[in-house]
C-alpha positions, 0 to 999 in steps of 0.5 A: 500500499503506498503512502497516499493510500495508507493515509486515505484509509487512515483518515476514513470515518463515519459512513457505512460505505467508507467502512466497507471500502476499508475492509476491502482495501485492507484485504488486498493491500495491507501486506506490503504496507506492513513490510515497509513500515515494520522494523527489519527484524519483523519483515520475514512474515513466516510462521517459523520465524514467529513465536507461535505453536499449534495446540492440539487438545483432547478433552476428558471422556465425559467433558461438560464442554464437549457438547459446545466445543467438541472433544478434540480442539485445535488452535494456536499457542503463543510462546511467552518465555524460554521456559516453555510457557504458552498462552492460548485461548481458554476454551481450547484447553478446558477439561483437556486430558491430553495437550500437544504442541507442534512447531512449523516443521511438524515436530510434536512436544507434549505439554500440560495445562497450568491454568484456565482463567474463566474471567479473562478467557485465558489458558496457560500451557507448559511444554514438557520439553524445550521448545525451539521457538523464541518467545514473544515480548508483551506489548501494551494493548492499551496504547493500540489505536483504532485504524492501526495496522496489526499482524494476526499470526496463527499456527499456519499462517500470517495475516495483516489487519487493522484495529477497527474498534475497541469496546466491551465484549459481552458473551452469552455464556456469562462472560464480559470484557470491559474492552476488547480489541476488534480487527478486520478483515476476518481471518481463519484459524483465529483461536488462540492466534497472536495479535502483534504490533508493528514492533512484533509485540503481543497485544492480544490473544484471538478469541472469536470471529465476529460479524460486527467488528465495527459495532452496530454501525455496520455489519463488517466481519472481523475477529475479537481479541483478548487484550494482553493487558488484561492477561498480564496480572493473572499469568503469574497466579496461573503459573503458581496456583493454576488460577487467579488468586482473585475471588471467583465470581458467582456463576449460575449456568445460563446462556442468554440472548438479548432481544430489545433489552429483554434477557431470553435464556437460550440454554441451561447448562446440565447439572448447573445451579440454574438447572438445579433451581428450576430455570428453563430454556425460554425464561425471561430473566427480568430482575435480580434481587428486585432490581430490573435487568436491562440486557446481558451486560447489566445482568452480569454486573448485578450477578457479580455484585451479589458476592463471591461464588457460592452466594445465593442469587435471588432471580426474577423470571417471566415464565409465560405471563407470570413472574416467579422468584427463584433462589439460585445457589451459585458456584465457582465455574471452575468447579463445574468442569470435569477433572483429568483422571488421575491414575 
């Protein structure tokens, strides 16, 4: 991309049509721009020169997460130190019985799960033998600006992209990030992929493909990344304890969909606190502790404000044309996962 075109793209604001043009231009022109502007040491955009490995995980036989994620999972891990610590997105390794890492030349290395932090969504692995991969340095995701050129590095390829928005992410599975990083155009194999700055610093870990990278203003597909600044505080805890030392949040086990401000239950996890209390698919959550609920984010905020995991959560639910009150005995989400068998 020449300087004039790059400046024109960077100045684009406002109109949906112009945003669509951004995504189209990026897809065909960003790679030369990255090579021209990155430091010399980052111009060789090959997977084997970057700090990633392939992650393959096999869940335990009766894993509760297999219904949604499958028993066999595959994605990218990012090597973060010379002792074989590897960051990835946590759902890849949830309830994992066996984990393998592999490098670009096909060599396979056994690994073990050190921890999965459900609040951030991050997973941490430890290679059991030395990895021939140089670690990446952490960047500062708070400093990355919208319209900034970045690099998405998965185990099988490298894709240039732009940061198109930074805003909250609200997940239907009782998950909330105060600020996530959204990029476009969309790329494949984003699960656990490294988001790198022009200087080659780690800015985030790939979590999802989304259809609204620019928010509700335009339907532009892209990817969502968990910012590395969110992850930094919990890495040390996961190494030492297998989890964050922060008090676990109350979890009840519902998937929800927000429709015009109404919070509809789309799934109740089997054997979860919500199922035990009698909540069902199709219920509409209208209140918590007598306070009205206005959408998913408001629900999570009020739920987590009730106390630590284990607290009784009073919930008001619309069933048919009648509001009913329930008391849900919350729990730590981690305790819901099946443990790895010990022989």
